Structures are given as structure tokens and as C-alpha cells.
C-alpha positions in Angstrom: 11.8 3.5 -18.5 9.0 3.7 -15.9 10.2 0.4 -14.4 13.7 1.8 -13.8 12.3 4.9 -12.2 9.9 2.8 -10.1 12.7 0.5 -9.0 14.9 3.4 -8.1 12.1 5.0 -6.0 11.7 1.7 -4.1 15.4 1.4 -3.5 15.7 5.0 -2.3 12.7 4.6 0.0 14.2 1.4 1.5 17.6 3.2 2.0 15.8 6.1 3.7 13.8 3.8 6.1 16.9 1.7 6.8 18.9 4.8 7.7 16.1 6.1 9.9 15.7 2.7 11.7 19.4 2.0 12.4 20.7 4.4 15.0 23.6 6.5 13.9 22.9 6.2 10.2 20.9 9.4 9.9 23.1 10.5 6.9 21.8 7.4 5.0 18.2 8.5 5.5 19.1 12.0 4.3 20.9 10.7 1.2 18.0 8.3 0.5 15.5 11.0 0.8 17.3 13.4 -1.5 17.8 10.7 -4.1 14.1 9.7 -3.8 13.0 13.3 -4.4 15.4 13.7 -7.3 14.2 10.5 -9.0 10.6 11.4 -8.5 11.2 14.9 -10.0 13.0 13.4 -13.0 10.1 10.9 -13.6 7.5 13.7 -13.2 9.4 16.0 -15.6 9.6 13.2 -18.2 5.9 12.5 -17.9 5.2 16.2 -18.5 7.4 16.2 -21.6 5.6 13.2 -23.0 2.2 14.9 -22.6 3.5 18.0 -24.4 4.6 16.0 -27.4 1.2 14.6 -28.1 
């Protein structure tokens, strides 16, 4: 599960950087940033749930 979240974070970061570098694709940077934050939040929430179960 952590590999999937990590891979998604890397992909969203790459999409954000690509959108920021290529002129006119600012919307791609915004979408990549939003998806990066959402994936990080999901990963953080799942980590918190695992600690509570122990």
C-alpha cells in the first residue's frame, strides 16, 4: 500500500513540475498539486489509523 501511495506522490509531483515548467500549462501544475496534497492526506490518515489499532 505504501508503495502505491509513494508512486502516486512521485507522479503528482512530476506532473506539477511539468505543468509549471511548460508555459501555458499552469492548470496541469494546479491539478498535480491538488492530487499530491490529496494523496499525502490519504496516506497520512491511513498511517494514523494504523497507529490507533495497535
